[in-house]
Phi, psi and omega in degrees: 000126174262166177294329176269130181304142179283170178298321179296321178292322177294322177293320177299314179299319180295322179295314179296318180301315180295318179298314182294320179297326182276319189255333182229064177292174183298331177297323178288322176302314180294322179299315179292318182298328183266003181253183177270358179285130181285337180200169180277101186292324179294314178297320180298317180299319181285320179295317183276322183274295184294315182270342177066034188281332184289339181256018184304314184262007178273136179305147183300324181293347178249020175094005180260192181263344180070021177278188181251181179284348171299321178289319178299317179297323178299319178293315183295325176302317181289321177295322177292324179294327183263357184054036186298125183277073174225153184274040185296313180304310181297322184291319182287328174296316179295319180298319179295321179292320178299320178295319180295330181267003177062038177274071189296327183289336182269336189296317184303314180291326177291318180296327181277347183087358179294326175246125176266109179255140178226153180265126176254097183251113182289144176276329181250228181294125183280160170301163182246131175263140176220151182266134177247207183302145176060026175074015180275148182260147169227155182243140176233134177136197183212155174231124183272150168050064179262114179298138175063016182297326181292333182278347193283144168265335183219129179254130173258102188260127174276121184218159178286137175247014177100149176056041177077007181269152177236133176238169177246126184242136174270125180233123178293146183297334180258019181294141175296141181089356178260126177234127177247119182249111179299142181252151172276116187238163178294316183267108182283347183273352177222094183294153175230160180213158173264132180254125175246133183239108181248073183076031181289130178296139186217157177247124178286126178258126179074202184285165178289340173240096182252033186302320181297316179294323180293316179296319178296324179298322176295321178297314179298317179299321179298318181292315182291323175296321178299321177296318177297318178297322179300319178297317178294319179300314181297320179296320178300314181294315180300318183294317183285331175296316178297320179296319181295337178279342186250329186283129181247130173224138180054035177077010180226151172294136185297335178293346179273349180286139185300316181299322179289316180300316180296319180295318178295323178295319177298319180295322178294319177298320177298318178299317181297317177295317181299318181296320178297316180298314183291317180300318179295318182295318179295319177300319181296322179301315184277322193243338186222073182301332179293334180267354186300315181304316179293315182296319181293316180295322177296314180299316182292319183288328181275313191290326180301310180292320183297312181297316181295320180296316180292318179297320178294313181295322181291326175295316182295324181290340175288342184079205185300329184294333181293341182270352184280152180297331183288341183267149183280345187302321184288338176293320177290323177301315182290321177297317181298318180292318179296319179294328183301329185243004187297320180256018182118151180296153179308325180297329178296318181286329175294322177294320176298318180296316179299319180293320180294330180267004181059039178273149180291154178296000000 
């Protein structure tokens, strides 16, 4: 993986872009967002099955393509630009964690998209795992605000295994004692749910202390979310530039007004910085694991604020029409705000970055 996308990655992005424009236009995004369906099942089947996108970074021996995260990031940029309502982000994060934990029996179905696996990582006190008869595990506790939890067939729950250790447990979506409560969220295009575990049977994946794999999973998730945010940020800028070329006020195109030009220039500068940050972070996942903690924390701390600022400015530049339900600008605004805090507030990631760089508190 180079810092500059390869020709193959650009072709992959173009293929996904064309598919989404044809099969999942914004009218379809709105249809899913306003329905009881958690995601577009037809689009998911074609993306995971026909195009094989869910297994891009899964090793070939486990049913994947054996590609890198550069390819995954290329897909996520397009999905973020189109606000596509599918659990791709959650699924590829879960697949990477399964590979790290050597859960070989689960990977083929996850790579093919037949099983939708998602990671339930608590921000606060984790659920507690305990052993019952015959060495079997059960989980007690709850995980708040889990993206795509309602869509999942398999939950990978981070839970305490005692004495400060954290393990990863596989819990079937229909397991007894598991309750998933859909939440009312700002971003209608990515549902979230609260997971309650009341003695739910679970399978421990990997060692009883998988802290290293869990921490790396957060880094990978931060990088992949940043790639998705980059796609949304670019779409916001492209859309408002086109609008500024067409909208006329006081006999002039609004793009000719100095205040608008300066704002668009600032947004473009933000995009250039964002692309550099994301390209470096994606490169680190594939090529420089020692640099991943710093790169991931930088991407998370920068991209959340950057995407939200551009989404906000692009909504404001539309004027009153941007606030209406009929316009798409507010959908990007809401996605940007939800993404900004999905993996933790920006200050949390700045603290991670400072710790990774050994900076004083």
